[in-house]
C-alpha positions in Angstrom: 44.0 45.6 8.1 42.8 43.8 5.0 40.3 44.0 2.2 38.2 40.9 1.6 37.7 40.3 -2.1 35.9 37.7 -4.0 37.2 36.9 -7.5 34.6 35.5 -10.0 36.8 33.7 -12.6 33.9 32.6 -14.7 33.0 31.5 -18.3 30.8 34.0 -20.1 28.7 33.1 -23.1 28.7 35.9 -25.6 25.3 37.4 -26.1 23.6 35.1 -23.6 22.6 37.8 -21.1 20.3 35.6 -19.1 22.9 32.9 -18.5 25.6 35.4 -17.7 23.2 37.3 -15.3 22.5 34.0 -13.4 26.2 33.5 -12.9 26.6 37.1 -11.7 23.7 36.6 -9.2 25.2 33.3 -7.9 28.6 35.0 -7.4 27.0 37.9 -5.6 25.3 35.5 -3.2 28.6 33.7 -2.6 30.4 37.0 -1.9 27.7 38.1 0.5 27.9 34.8 2.4 31.6 35.3 2.7 31.2 38.8 4.0 33.3 40.1 1.0 33.8 43.8 0.6 34.5 43.6 -3.1 33.5 41.3 -5.9 35.2 41.5 -9.3 34.2 39.9 -12.6 36.2 39.5 -15.8 36.2 42.2 -18.5 32.9 42.6 -20.4 31.5 39.6 -18.5 27.9 40.7 -18.9 28.1 40.7 -22.7 30.9 38.2 -23.3 34.2 39.0 -24.9 35.0 39.9 -27.7 31.6 41.0 -29.0 33.1 42.2 -32.3 30.5 43.7 -34.7 27.6 43.0 -32.3 28.8 46.3 -30.8 27.6 48.0 -33.9 24.0 46.9 -33.2 22.3 49.3 -30.9 19.8 46.6 -29.9 22.7 44.6 -28.5 24.0 47.6 -26.5 20.5 48.3 -25.1 20.0 44.7 -24.1 23.3 44.9 -22.2 22.1 48.0 -20.3 18.8 46.3 -19.6 20.5 43.4 -17.9 22.9 45.7 -16.0 19.8 47.4 -14.5 18.4 44.0 -13.5 21.7 43.2 -11.7 21.7 46.6 -10.0 18.1 45.9 -8.7 19.2 42.5 -7.4 22.0 44.1 -5.4 19.5 45.9 -3.2 20.4 45.1 0.4 23.8 43.7 -0.5 26.8 45.1 1.2 29.5 44.0 -1.3 30.9 46.4 -3.9 30.4 44.7 -7.3 32.7 45.5 -10.3 31.0 44.2 -13.4 32.2 44.5 -17.0 29.7 45.9 -19.4 29.4 48.2 -22.5 28.6 51.7 -21.5 26.9 53.9 -24.1 27.0 57.7 -23.8 28.3 59.7 -26.7 29.9 56.5 -27.9 30.5 52.9 -26.8 33.0 52.3 -23.9 34.5 49.1 -22.6 33.5 49.6 -19.0 33.3 48.5 -15.4 30.1 49.2 -13.4 30.6 49.9 -9.7 27.4 48.6 -8.0 26.3 48.4 -4.3 23.0 48.1 -2.5 20.8 48.7 -5.5 22.8 51.7 -6.8 25.2 52.3 -9.6 27.9 54.2 -7.7 30.0 54.9 -10.7 31.5 53.7 -14.0 35.1 53.3 -15.3 35.9 53.5 -19.0 38.9 51.5 -20.2 41.6 53.9 -21.2 44.1 51.7 -23.1 42.4 49.9 -26.0 44.5 47.1 -27.6 44.7 47.0 -31.3 47.1 44.1 -32.1 47.1 40.3 -32.3 43.4 39.2 -32.0 42.3 42.6 -30.6 40.4 45.3 -32.6 39.1 47.5 -29.7 39.8 50.8 -31.5 37.3 49.7 -34.1 34.5 49.5 -31.5 35.3 51.6 -28.4 36.2 55.1 -27.4 39.0 55.4 -24.8 38.2 56.6 -21.4 39.9 59.8 -20.2 40.0 59.6 -16.4 41.4 57.2 -13.9 39.1 55.8 -11.2 39.8 55.4 -7.5 37.3 54.0 -5.0 37.7 55.7 -1.6 36.6 52.9 0.7 36.6 54.1 4.3 39.6 56.3 3.4 41.4 53.3 1.7 42.1 54.1 -1.9 41.5 51.3 -4.3 42.3 51.7 -8.0 40.2 49.9 -10.7 41.1 49.3 -14.3 40.5 46.9 -17.2 42.9 44.4 -18.8 45.2 46.3 -21.2 45.3 49.2 -18.7 47.6 47.3 -16.4 50.0 46.3 -19.2 50.8 49.9 -20.1 54.0 51.3 -18.4 52.3 54.6 -17.8 48.8 53.4 -17.6 46.1 54.0 -15.0 47.9 51.9 -12.3 50.9 54.2 -12.3 48.7 57.2 -11.6 46.6 55.4 -9.2 49.7 54.3 -7.2 51.2 57.8 -7.1 47.7 59.0 -5.9 48.0 56.7 -3.0 46.1 53.6 -4.1 46.7 50.7 -1.7 45.1 48.0 -3.9 44.5 47.6 -7.6 41.5 45.6 -8.9 41.8 44.6 -12.6 39.1 43.0 -14.7 40.6 41.1 -17.6 39.8 38.9 -20.6 43.4 37.9 -21.5 43.6 35.4 -24.4 45.8 32.3 -24.0 48.9 31.3 -25.9 51.6 29.0 -24.6 53.9 31.0 -22.4 51.3 33.6 -21.5 50.6 32.2 -18.0 54.1 32.6 -16.8 54.5 35.9 -18.6 51.4 37.2 -16.9 52.4 36.1 -13.4 56.0 37.4 -13.7 54.7 40.8 -15.1 52.1 41.3 -12.4 54.6 40.3 -9.7 57.0 42.9 -11.0 54.3 45.5 -11.4 53.2 45.0 -7.7 56.8 45.3 -6.5 57.5 48.4 -8.6 54.4 50.2 -7.4 54.4 48.7 -3.8 50.8 47.8 -4.3 48.9 44.5 -4.3 47.0 43.5 -7.5 43.9 41.4 -7.9 43.8 40.3 -11.5 40.5 38.6 -12.4 40.8 36.8 -15.7 38.1 35.3 -18.0 38.0 31.6 -18.6 36.4 29.7 -21.5 36.5 29.5 -25.3 35.1 32.1 -27.8 35.6 31.0 -31.4 39.4 30.6 -31.9 40.3 32.3 -28.6 40.7 30.6 -25.3 40.8 32.5 -22.0 42.8 30.4 -19.5 41.6 31.8 -16.1 44.6 31.6 -13.8 43.5 34.8 -12.0 46.4 36.2 -9.9 46.6 38.0 -6.5 49.9 39.6 -5.6 51.2 41.3 -2.5 52.8 44.7 -2.2 56.3 43.2 -2.2 55.6 41.3 -5.5 54.9 37.8 -4.2 52.1 35.7 -5.7 49.6 35.3 -2.9 47.1 33.2 -4.9 46.6 31.8 -8.3 43.3 30.7 -9.7 42.8 27.4 -11.4 43.9 27.3 -15.1 41.2 26.5 -17.7 38.5 26.1 -15.0 35.8 28.3 -13.5 36.5 29.2 -9.9 35.1 31.7 -7.4 37.5 32.3 -4.5 37.6 34.8 -1.6 40.9 36.2 -0.3 41.9 38.7 2.4 44.4 41.2 1.0 46.6 43.0 3.5 46.7 46.8 3.1 49.3 47.9 5.7 52.1 46.0 3.8 52.1 48.9 1.3 53.6 51.3 4.0 56.1 48.7 5.1 57.3 48.2 1.6 57.5 51.9 1.0 59.7 52.4 4.1 62.1 49.6 3.1 62.2 50.5 -0.6 61.9 54.3 -0.9 62.1 54.5 -4.7 58.6 56.0 -5.0 59.7 59.1 -3.0 61.7 60.3 -5.9 59.0 60.1 -8.6 58.5 63.7 -9.7 55.7 63.5 -12.3 52.9 65.8 -12.6 49.6 63.9 -12.5 47.8 65.4 -15.5 45.1 62.7 -15.5 41.6 63.4 -14.4 40.6 61.3 -11.4 37.1 60.1 -10.6 36.7 59.3 -6.9 33.9 57.0 -5.9 33.2 57.2 -2.1 32.0 54.1 -0.2 31.5 53.7 3.5 31.3 50.4 5.3 30.7 50.3 9.0 31.7 46.6 9.3 35.3 47.1 8.1 38.0 45.4 10.3 35.3 43.4 12.1 35.9 40.3 10.1 38.0 37.3 11.1 40.8 36.7 8.6 40.3 33.8 6.1 43.2 31.4 5.9 44.3 30.6 2.4 46.8 28.2 0.9 49.2 29.6 -1.7 48.7 27.9 -5.0 51.0 27.4 -8.0 49.6 25.4 -10.9 52.6 24.2 -12.7 51.7 22.5 -16.0 54.0 21.0 -18.7 53.8 22.5 -22.1 52.0 19.5 -23.5 49.3 19.4 -20.7 48.8 23.2 -21.0 48.2 23.1 -24.7 46.0 20.0 -24.5 43.8 21.6 -21.8 43.6 24.8 -23.8 42.4 23.0 -26.9 40.0 20.8 -25.0 38.4 23.8 -23.4 38.2 25.7 -26.7 36.6 22.7 -28.5 34.1 22.0 -25.7 32.9 25.6 -25.6 32.7 25.9 -29.3 30.6 22.8 -29.6 28.3 23.4 -26.7 27.9 27.2 -27.0 26.9 26.7 -30.6 24.3 24.1 -29.8 26.0 21.1 -31.3 26.3 17.8 -29.4 28.2 15.2 -31.5 31.4 15.5 -33.6 32.5 13.5 -36.5 36.2 12.7 -37.3 37.8 11.0 -40.3 40.1 8.4 -38.7 43.1 7.6 -40.9 45.3 5.7 -38.4 47.7 8.7 -38.4 48.8 10.9 -35.5 46.8 14.0 -36.2 43.3 12.3 -36.4 44.3 10.2 -33.4 45.1 13.2 -31.2 42.0 15.1 -32.4 39.8 12.1 -31.4 41.4 11.9 -28.0 40.9 15.6 -27.4 37.2 15.3 -28.5 36.6 12.5 -26.1 38.1 14.5 -23.2 36.1 17.6 -24.2 32.7 16.0 -25.0 32.7 12.4 -23.7 33.0 9.2 -25.8 29.3 9.0 -26.6 29.5 12.3 -28.5 32.4 11.3 -30.8 31.9 9.4 -34.0 34.8 8.1 -36.2 34.7 7.3 -39.9 37.4 5.1 -41.5 37.6 5.6 -45.2 40.4 3.3 -46.6 41.4 3.3 -50.2 43.5 1.0 -52.3 46.6 2.9 -51.0 45.7 2.6 -47.3 48.0 0.2 -45.5 46.5 -2.6 -43.4 48.3 -1.3 -40.3 46.7 2.2 -40.7 43.2 0.7 -40.8 44.0 -1.5 -37.8 45.6 1.4 -35.9 42.4 3.5 -36.5 40.2 0.7 -35.3 42.3 0.1 -32.2 42.2 3.8 -31.4 38.4 3.9 -31.7 38.1 0.8 -29.5 40.5 2.3 -26.9 38.5 5.5 -26.8 35.3 3.5 -26.8 33.8 5.6 -29.6 31.3 4.6 -32.3 33.0 4.1 -35.6 32.1 3.1 -39.2 34.1 1.9 -42.2 33.4 3.2 -45.7 35.7 2.0 -48.4 36.3 4.6 -51.1 38.0 2.6 -53.9 34.9 2.0 -55.9 33.9 5.6 -55.6 37.3 6.7 -56.7 37.3 4.5 -59.8 33.8 5.8 -60.6 35.1 9.3 -60.5 38.1 8.4 -62.7 35.8 6.7 -65.2 33.6 9.9 -65.4 36.7 12.0 -66.0 38.5 9.7 -68.4 37.5 11.6 -71.6 38.6 14.9 -70.2 41.8 13.4 -68.7 42.8 11.3 -71.7 46.4 11.6 -72.8 47.4 13.0 -69.3 49.4 11.3 -66.6 48.3 10.7 -63.1 49.5 13.4 -60.7 48.4 15.2 -57.5 44.9 15.6 -59.1 44.2 11.9 -58.4 45.6 12.2 -54.9 43.4 15.2 -54.1 40.4 13.3 -55.6 40.7 10.7 -52.8 40.8 13.5 -50.1 37.8 15.2 -51.6 35.8 11.9 -51.7 36.5 11.5 -48.0 35.5 15.1 -47.4 32.2 14.6 -49.2 31.4 11.5 -47.2 32.1 13.2 -43.9 29.9 16.1 -44.9 27.1 13.8 -46.0 27.1 12.1 -42.6 27.3 15.5 -40.9 24.3 16.8 -42.9 22.2 13.7 -42.2 22.7 13.5 -38.5 23.6 17.1 -37.5 27.2 16.2 -36.3 29.9 18.8 -36.8 33.0 17.6 -38.6 36.4 18.2 -37.0 39.2 18.9 -39.3 42.5 17.3 -38.3 45.2 19.3 -39.9 48.1 20.6 -37.9 50.0 24.0 -38.2 52.9 22.5 -40.2 50.5 21.2 -42.9 48.3 24.3 -42.9 51.4 26.6 -43.1 52.8 24.8 -46.2 49.5 24.0 -47.9 50.1 20.2 -47.4 46.3 19.7 -47.4 43.4 19.5 -49.9 40.8 22.2 -50.2 37.3 20.7 -50.0 39.0 17.4 -48.9 40.8 17.0 -45.6 40.2 20.7 -44.9 36.4 20.3 -44.6 34.9 20.7 -41.2 33.4 23.1 -38.7 36.3 23.4 -36.3 40.0 22.5 -36.5 41.3 21.8 -32.9 45.0 21.4 -33.7 45.4 23.9 -36.5 47.8 26.0 -34.3 49.9 23.0 -33.2 53.1 22.1 -35.1 53.6 18.5 -36.1 56.5 17.9 -33.7 54.3 19.2 -30.8 51.4 16.9 -32.0 53.6 13.9 -31.3 54.8 15.3 -27.9 51.2 16.0 -26.8 50.0 12.6 -27.9 52.8 10.9 -25.9 51.9 13.0 -22.9 48.3 12.0 -23.3 49.0 8.3 -23.1 51.1 8.9 -20.0 48.4 11.0 -18.5 45.8 8.3 -19.1 48.2 5.7 -17.7 47.8 3.3 -20.6 48.1 3.1 -24.4 45.2 4.9 -25.9 46.9 6.1 -29.1 48.5 2.9 -30.5 52.3 2.8 -30.3 52.5 2.0 -34.0 51.0 5.5 -34.7 54.1 7.0 -33.1 56.7 4.9 -34.9 55.5 4.7 -38.5 56.5 7.6 -40.8 53.8 10.2 -41.4 52.0 9.7 -44.7 48.8 10.9 -46.4 48.6 7.5 -48.1 47.3 8.9 -51.4 49.8 7.0 -53.6 51.9 3.9 -53.2 54.7 4.2 -50.5 54.0 7.9 -50.0 55.7 9.7 -47.1 55.3 13.3 -45.9 59.0 13.8 -46.3 58.7 13.1 -50.0 57.3 16.7 -50.3 58.3 18.4 -47.1 61.6 18.8 -45.1 61.8 16.7 -41.9 59.3 18.1 -39.5 62.1 18.8 -36.9 63.6 21.3 -39.4 60.4 22.5 -41.0 58.8 23.5 -37.7 61.8 25.5 -36.6 61.8 27.4 -39.9 58.1 28.0 -39.7 58.3 29.4 -36.2 60.9 31.9 -37.3 59.1 32.9 -40.5 55.5 33.0 -39.2 55.7 33.9 -35.5 58.9 35.9 -35.4 58.5 37.4 -38.9 62.2 36.9 -39.7 63.2 37.3 -43.4 64.5 34.4 -45.5 68.0 35.8 -45.2 67.8 36.1 -41.4 66.7 32.5 -41.1 69.5 31.3 -43.4 72.0 33.1 -41.2 70.8 31.1 -38.2 72.3 28.0 -39.9 69.4 26.6 -42.0 70.0 25.3 -45.5 69.4 28.1 -48.0 67.4 26.1 -50.5 65.2 24.6 -47.7 64.4 28.0 -46.2 63.4 29.4 -49.6 61.3 26.4 -50.4 59.4 26.6 -47.1 58.9 30.4 -47.5 57.5 29.8 -51.0 55.1 27.2 -49.7 53.9 29.5 -46.9 53.4 32.5 -49.1 51.7 30.6 -52.0 49.1 29.0 -49.7 47.5 32.0 -48.1 44.4 31.4 -50.3 44.0 28.0 -48.8 44.3 29.2 -45.2 41.6 31.9 -45.8 39.2 29.1 -46.7 40.1 26.9 -43.8 38.0 26.5 -40.7 38.8 28.2 -37.4 40.7 26.4 -34.6 42.1 27.1 -31.1 44.9 29.7 -30.8 47.7 28.3 -28.7 50.8 30.1 -30.1 51.8 33.8 -30.1 51.0 34.0 -33.8 48.2 31.8 -35.1 46.6 31.8 -38.6 43.4 33.9 -38.7 43.0 37.2 -36.8 46.6 37.0 -35.6 48.2 37.0 -39.1 46.6 39.0 -41.8 48.5 38.5 -45.0 47.1 39.6 -48.4 46.4 36.8 -50.9 47.1 38.9 -54.0 50.7 39.8 -53.3 53.8 40.0 -55.4 56.3 40.5 -52.6 58.8 37.7 -52.6 61.9 36.8 -50.6 62.4 33.4 -52.2 
């Protein structure tokens, strides 16, 4: 005996109800053609996720109900049971699943566990549900829940399982960070094994501002094996037959559940569905999939997807990048070409009197290898004009970082001028190491509308770039970009390490201080130089005001700057 389920791992566009509805309708037709019994969509697929303060607009909530009703009408005559994420409005707003079949809304489930950490703010917007939901499908009990519900040790799945659920269907919008894919698979596998119950975990795919949903939907068996894994970072609709009788076999061989003596104090909502065609289907053969990606490929694909969706969903077409001949701008240009195509990427080279000839040549060679349009605008005359205008105010002062930042701001102004004239969006090219330490210029190299690698440490930038050349099978990013010392080239013979510790050391300290929230003393005890740790912590703490004014970029780490890390700017607490 099996339950045939279609998983619609799709990319929702927030607020585009018409587009999202068309995808729902297409998936329903595919499920019907495959004689599927269940069709599941990601969490809040109808609205897009996360809707944030749009939820506070009643017009948005009413529009979501209007389109839900259209989909219910379309389902008339359809046999498949549809689980669709939407926002229910009763006494409050609820993150919900609609249970739809044959032109009827059979029931609703309200998400019980609302996450309020990392990028999540669901307690701000939703009221928690107070009852678990089980679909009684021809006397087969199927539990349904939403994203965070399944991550709770004593969440709905636990109570559904002890109430006899033989299958769990979970609708998710699970944000990506590196390591999340393996964590998710291992967790769901263990969850299935512990509860002796298969899980269908349907995950969102696509970019939404700084968040990327990586897809990779998972189907597990009752003994905890991965039966199927959806494609990472791609849309996919797949249909799979899930064996139900394996639950009994697993219970007989592993009797741990017999000894659970917990009173079920949760209200249970049963939705009854009859299907006369059950067990009349021929089984579908499926091939077990396991998408193993290297760290570099995984992060590259996440950023590419995030950039592509940000540009296209916001109605832009072309992007503009300041090409310095350095590693950061080279990698950003390569990502942009993969995301948008070379015809939609424009490079601007802006050499100054301090720019080395090899940096200019490296930038030109990169643009030619990527086959993108590029232009050269020399900034020396502009710089000297600025200096001349400031000479009266600056008299009797020595040149310092002011003159360096002036060059960066000239470049930022030129990029924004081209952006304004042609409607291109500027991509900032700063990496996480620079952004963390403030090694960047406000209104200079920080200008832009999106910052693709802002959550990637400098050491990883080099590794991803090296992977990219190998992936392409040829030298796209010039070899000289890899071997020359990193430099902003804002003064003669300048090197990044004149100001910062070596990136191999800096990045390890930053990970401990930012992502693990270790104290200065705790980091020093791990063997790092005392003065270096204090210096790095001082740079991080003092540059919060810069980060608040920076543009958004794709989250690829457990703790990214932005929604993930909310530090006060006005703050006298010091560990250095």
